[in-house]
N, C-alpha and C positions, 0 to 999 in steps of 0.2 A: 558625432553621433548625438551628443547631448548639448543643449543650449541652456547654460545656467542663467543667463540674463532673462530669458523669456519663460523659463521653466517649461520647456517643451523638448520633444525629441523628434528626430526624423525617422520615419519608417516607411520603406517602399516609396520614397519620394514625397511623402506627405508629412506635414508637421502635426504632431499630436500634443496638445497641451496636457500637463499633468493633471489639471482639474478634470479634463475629459476622462482620464484613466480612473480617477477616484470616483467620479460620478457613475461611470460604467460599473465599477465594483459595487457601489452602493445599490444601484438599481437591480443588480443580479445577485444580491445577498451574498457577496463574496468578501466585502470589506471587513466584516467582523473576523473572519478566519485569518485574513492577512494581518490584522492588528494583533490577534492572538499570537501568531507566529513571530511577530516582531518582539512582543513581550517575552515569549519563550527564549528568543535569541539573547535578549538582555539578561534574563535569568541565567542562562548558560555562561555568558561572558563574565558576569559578576561572580558566579560560583567558581568558575575556573580560575579567576584571578585570586579569589580567597584561598584556593587549593594550590596555587603556584604553578598551574599548568600553562604551558606555552606550546605553540606550533612553530617549528623551526623552518627557515627558508628551504633547507634540504628536504624536509618532509613534504613541503608544498611542491617542490620541483619533482620529487618522486611521484607524487600523485598526478601532476601534470603529464609526466611521461607516460604513466599508465593510461590516463584518459585519452591522450593522443593516439596511442596504439588501439585503444578500444574504438575510437571514432575514425580510425584509419586516416589520421592527419599526418602525412609523411613529411611535409615541409612547413616552414614558417608561413608561407603564403596560404597553404591549406588551412592552417590554424586561424589566420586572420580572417579569411573568408567565412569560415565556420562561426567564429565569434560574432561577426557582423550579422550573419543569418539569425543568431540567437539574441541579437540586440544587446551585446555585451562588449565591454572593453576588456583588455587584458587584466587591468587592475581589478575590475569587478569580478572577473573569473577567479583570480587568485584569492580575493577576499571571500568569495563563496566557498572555495576549497578549504581555506583556513577555518571558516566557521564549521564546516562539516567534520574536519579532522579534530577540532576542539571538542565538538559534541561527542565524537567517538571516544576520545581520551577521557572525558568527564564521565561518560557512562561506564567505561571500564573501571575507572577509579572508584566510583560509588557502588557498583553492583556486581562486578565480576566474581567477587568472593562469595556471593549468595546464589550463584547460578545452580549449583548442584542441589542445594536445599530446595530451591524453587521447583526444580525439575521433579524431585521426589514427591513433593506435595501436589504437583499438578500433572503427573506423568500420563494419566489417561487422556488429558487434553491434547497431547502430542502424538497420540496414535493417529495413523493415516489410513485412508481408504482410497483405493484406485476406483473411481466412481464414474459410471455412465449415467447420464441424466437426459430426460426428454421432458420439456415443459411446453404445455399448450394452454391456450387462454380459457378453455371451457372444460368442466369436469365431465360432461357428456362425451366429448371427444376423447378425453383421457380414458374413460371407461370402454369406449369402442376400440381404442388402440390396445388396451390391456387384453381385451377378449381376442383380438386378431393375433396378437403376439403369442398369447397362451395357446391358441389353436394352430399356431405355426402358419398362419396365412401370410404373415409378414414378420421379418426379424425386427428385433429392437433397433438395430443399427439402421435398417431401411426406414423405419418409422421416424427415428430421430432426424435422418437426412431429409425426409420429406415434410415433417410437420412441426419441428421445433421452432419456437418463436425467436430463437437467437441464431443469427447467421453463422457465428463461429462454431457453435455446436452442430449446426446442420452440416457444415463442411467436414467436421471430424466425427460425424455419425454419433453424436451424443457424448463423446469423451470429455469429462471435466478434468481429468488428470488426478494426481495424488493430492488429497486435501486433508489438512489437520482436522481432527474431531471438533476443536473449538471454533473452527471457521464455518461449520455447518449451522444452519438455522435450527432453533430448538424443535420445530415441527419435524425435522428430518433426521436429526442426530440419532434418536433412539431406534427408529425403524431401520435405519441403515446399519447400525452396529449390532442389531439383533437379527439381521438377515443372514441367509446362507449365501455363499459365493454362487453367482449365476442366477439367483432367485429374482424374479420380476416383482418389484415392490411398487405399491401404489393402488390407485392414485392418492397422492398426498397434496392437500390444498394449502397454499400459502398466499401471501399478497402478490407473489409473482405469477401465480397461475396454478394449474394442476400438474403435478409431477409424477412421472414414472421413472423408476430408478433401478439400477442393477450394479451390484458390487463385483468387481473382477478380482480384487485382492485386498486383504487386510494387512497392514504393515505396523507391527508393534513398535512403540517408540523406543529409541535409544538416544543417548545424549551425544549427538553428532555436533560438528562445528556449526552446521547450519542452524540446529536447534539452539545451540548456545547463543548465537546472534539473535535469534528470534526472541529468546527469553530476555536477553540483555535489552533489546529494544522495548519489549513490553514493560519491563521494570522501569526503564528510563521515562517512557511516556507517562506511566502512572505517577512517577515522582514529579515530573515537570507540571503535569496537570494539577497535582496537589499544591505545588508552589504557587501556581496562578490562583487557585481557589483561596489559598491563605491570603494572598494579596487583596483579592476582592472582599474577603471578610473584614480585613483590617480597614480597607477603604470605606466599607459600609458602616463599620463601627465609628469611624471618625466623623461620618456625616450625620450620625444620630445626635 
């Protein structure tokens, strides 16, 4: 799969030089993000080493078994074919699993004891809404649809199916699903959480277009296992971004 001598890889019968990969990432403004993720991984590894954290072979194998079931890879041959499709070696795959498990362990060590306090301080952010949404490109069209829906000339679901700019929402008649308050845009949050169930809301203008919205259900937040993981991830991301910013500041100070 990999050719260390020429620094290239084979993909679908073609040889791709690593310089081509880097150039592509640069031209498409993706290289900075890749470099940041590499630095993040180094921070995680160094901090885990300082904390004495390790990932055992048994833990890696347990995760491999789980992933094989998830991907429906019943035999070793199935696994090898799947890895080749992902342009991965077995060792690369195991290394990636180790990195993810190490990150999970470090996040739990650093922040699991703060989850309850964080939840109490930010509890409204984790309220959910079962939301239906229709987005069109022009406010005039949104106003026309608002009138037609209000006058029962067409239902909200029919309008979403016919006019929404997003194919996925058209297929499910405007259903966005259950969304945390903090994941809604600032323009939409207040009007949605101050609305009544079933009320037609809008039009609300954002950079995405003109929105018509309808709430089917409000879901007050409780500290579920899913929200625990959400909070843990948020706290870990904030921490590692802070670590990177500190590194940048030190580097800038040394250059002055």
